[in-house]
N, C-alpha and C positions, 0 to 999 in steps of 0.2 A: 916600315909598314904598322905602326901602332892601331891603325883601324882594322887590320886584318886578323887580329887575334881571335875577336868574337866570332868572325864569320868562319873561320878554321873548324870551330866548335861543333859546327852544324855538318850535316851530310853532304849536302850541295857544295858546303864549302871546303871540305876534304877534297871532293872531287874538283874544284874549280882549281882549288891552291896545288893540286899534282898536277892540271894541266899547266898551270900557271909556270911552275917550275920547270914541266919539258919544254916548254915554248922558249923560257929564258934562258934557257942552256943551247937550245940550238937558234936563238937569235929571232923568234917567231912571235914575239909577243904582240907586236901587231898586227900582223895578219892571222893571228888567232882571236884577237880582238873583235876586229872587222868580221870574220867568220861567222863568231858569236852574236853579233850584232844584228847581222843577216838574220841568222836563226832565230831570234827572238823575233823581229818585223813577220818573219815567216810566220810563226806560232799566232802572231797578233791577227795575221791578215788572212790566214785560211783555218778556216774552222775544220776543216777538214785533217790540217795536219796535227791540230792541237788535240784533237780526237785521239789522230793516232797515237801521239805519245803518251796520251792517259788511258789506253786501252787494255787493262789486266788480262784480257784475252787472248791479243797476239801473241804469237809465241816468241821465243829470242834471236830464231832466225827469221822469223818473217819481220819482226821491227827492225832486225840489224840489216836486213835488204832494203825493206823501206827508209828508212833515214839514211842508207846509203845515196838512193836515188835521188832524193832530193837533195843531199848533201851535194850529188853530180851538177843537178840542175840550176844550185846556188853558185857552184865553182868554188866550192870550199877546199881550201888544203887539205893537204894527206895528215896530217895532225888531227886536225878537227876531225875529220873522216873516222881514222883510228878510233880516236877518243869517244865519238858517236856510236862507235861499234862497241867501246868498253860498256858506256851506259848502258845499250840495247840488252848486250850478253848478261849484264847484272840486274837488270829490269829494274832500271833507275830512268829510264826517259822521262817520266813523270814529272821528275827535279830538272830536266831541264831550263825551264825558265828560270829558275831558283839559282842554278848554276850560271847564267848567263849574266845575271845581275852581280853574284859573288865575284865573278871573273873579273867584271869592270871594276867592281870597287877594289880588289887587290890589286890589278893593273893600275888604277889611279893612285893608290897608296905607296907603289913602288916608284912612280914619277912623282910622288909629292906632291898629289892634287887630292882633293875632295870633289865630292859633286853634291851637287844640290839642288835638291827635287823640289819647284817652285810651281806652284797650282794658283791660277788666278781666273779672275771671272772672263776675262777677254784676252786674246793672244796680246803678249808683249810687244810695244816696236823693238827692232834694232838698239835705238838710243837706251830704251828702259832696260835692257837686256846688259849692255855694257855696261851702265850706271851699278846696276844692281851686281854685276860681277865685282867690280871694283868695288865696292863696299863689302860685299862677304869676302873677298880676298883679304880685305885690311883688317877685319873681323878674325878669319882663321887663319891668316899668318902663312899663308899658302894658296896656291893656283886655286881657283875654284872651276868647275865646268857645271853650267846649268841645264838639267832636262826639264825644260817647261812644259807645262801641259792646263787644259784648260778646262775647268768646271765652273758652269754658270749657279750654281746652288753658292758657290762662296759670294756672291753679290757683288764685292767688291775687296781691295787690297789683296793681301798674298797671305801664303803658309807655305814656306820653305822647311822643309826637311834636310838637314845636314847629319849623317849617321841618325843616332839616336836623339838628336837635338830638333826640336819643331818650334818656329817661329811663327804663331797665327795671328797675324795682324787683318783675319777677315772683316767683314761687316757682319756676316753670319757669325761668327763668334761672338761677336760685342752686342748682338742684338739680343741672342741666346745669354749673355750673362747681363745683360739688362733685364730681359723676362724674369730670370731665375732672381736677383735682387728685388724685383717689384713684388714678386709673391711672397716676400717678406721673410 
């Protein structure tokens, strides 16, 4: 888990690491990872939920009750629900999106995987994703999971992030480089 060393240095990384250890002991890593993915999607989909976890005026008990209700609606496991209660009790719900990302990285590293965040101007086809996965696996020497996103401002090409490494072959970057070179 060489990737997790830098992750666990942060506050959200310590929470994610503790949750991973508990999930690993109880054989529930996959369930907790799925729960956290649901929570991450819920935060992105619901402005109200995103505002709730970031509201500093909400008391500990009210925050714990609110996130427990959301956890019930999402059908989250007991371990994840208890973890959310700990975050609420420690007034750390605002760190939840970062905890979700850190947990995913720790779990992937434990499985010998790396996650590549790929940004393109247009959605990639399944064939393109398969080819890119194979090339990145060859480069990294590990299984690669791709999280693809679309950003029209890229114009063309790809921006690939694996950990702290970024490979930017976007047309936007090439045009900016050319413009700077022409300035002299």
